[in-house]
C-alpha positions, 0 to 999 in steps of 0.5 A: 903107494910108495912105489908110485910116489917114488916114480913120480918124484923121480920123473919130476926131477930127472930127464929121461937119461938120468931117470934111467940111471936112477932106476938102475941104481942100487940104494939102501937107507937107514934112519939113525934117530939117536944121531938125528941123521939119515944114511944113504948108500948108493952103488952104480954099475960100471961097464968094462968099457967105462972101467978102461977110461980115465976118471971112471969113479968120478964119472959114476959119482957125478951121475949118482949126484945128479940123481941125488934129489930124487934119491933123497926124497925117496929115502925120507918119504916114510919118515914120520913128521908128526902123529898123522903124516909122514914126509911123503904125505906132506910132499903130495900136498905141497909143491913148496916142500917138494922144492925145499927138500930137493934143494936140501938134498944137494946142500945137506948131503955129506959124502962119507965115502966113495970107492970101487967094489972089490971086483971093480964092477960098481962104484959105492958112495955113502952119504949122510943127511942131517935131520937138524940144523939149517940144512936139516930135514926139519927146516922146511917144517918149521914155519913159525917165527915166535913160539906160541904160549905154553900152558901155565898151571896156576896155584902151588905145585911141589916141584923143582927147577930141572935141567931137562926132561927124560921120558921113558917110553919103552914097551907096549903103551895104551893107545889113546882112542884105540882098543890096542896097545902100541910101541911109541915111535920117533918123529920129527915133530912129536907132541906131549899131553897129560893123561887127560889129553890136555896139551903140554907141548906142541911144536909150535910152542917151541922156540924155532931156533931150538926146533931147527937146532935139535928138534922137539926131542932127542931119541935114544934106544939106550939107558946111557944118557951121556951123549945127550948131557948137553941137552938134558943136563945133570938133573932132568925130570924123569918120568914114564910115558903113560900112553901114546896117541896118533896114527903114527903113535908118536905123541906121548901122554905124561903122568898128570903129576909130571905135567903139573911139575913142568907147567907150573914153573917158568924155568921148567916151561923154558925146558919145553920151549927149548926142546930139552927133552930126551925120549927113551924108546925100544930099538926098532925091529929091523 
């Protein structure tokens, strides 16, 4: 299905000559969840005749950039949006999303480098595309203007006002509704539940400004919290995920006690609303 979708996307975006270029381009992409970005490396063959002419590298770059929307859509299609769908599945169901992401491919592209290969036979260009910010991948998926209410627990629960939320979700975790255990995966729009599958946080409950700024949660594969201090502060609530949920295993189940601590005090519900969450995962296998 992935190859068929790639060809369909490219065919919709590119005229015949550029489609031929697209098919001949070598490209490699990598998702950097810790940085909230996608890296895309593209290289194009340059003929001996082209190398003799002036501006050979510039011309090759221009041909690559003309195909950038198709290259971007191909690169992001497998990224999980939520526990059930990835970007490619959302694209198949929405012409508006197709247009939005095609425009983001141009506006959000950050060229990192451009050079000839050592043998001068190819031009290599490297791009970075952000996941967050007004020109980030997440922007078209944020549809609400005001956050939905976060559940509130009435009654007394011993708790403190924390500066953020740190969730350890390493190793195999019980998968709710399944007979297997799974490793948790990152997504653009994960959700949180308690152990009884009562909702703790859904993307619609997040302030859209913060959702576009840095998503529902940040992800790290390291125990070093320093790069995320602005997000979770010095005194985050530390808790362990008790399970995962969803086809993509992106939603986390929190201990009932941690959910009560978060939902029983307004200061802690604000942390949820502002996405001041860091999830520690196992590093993905390559």
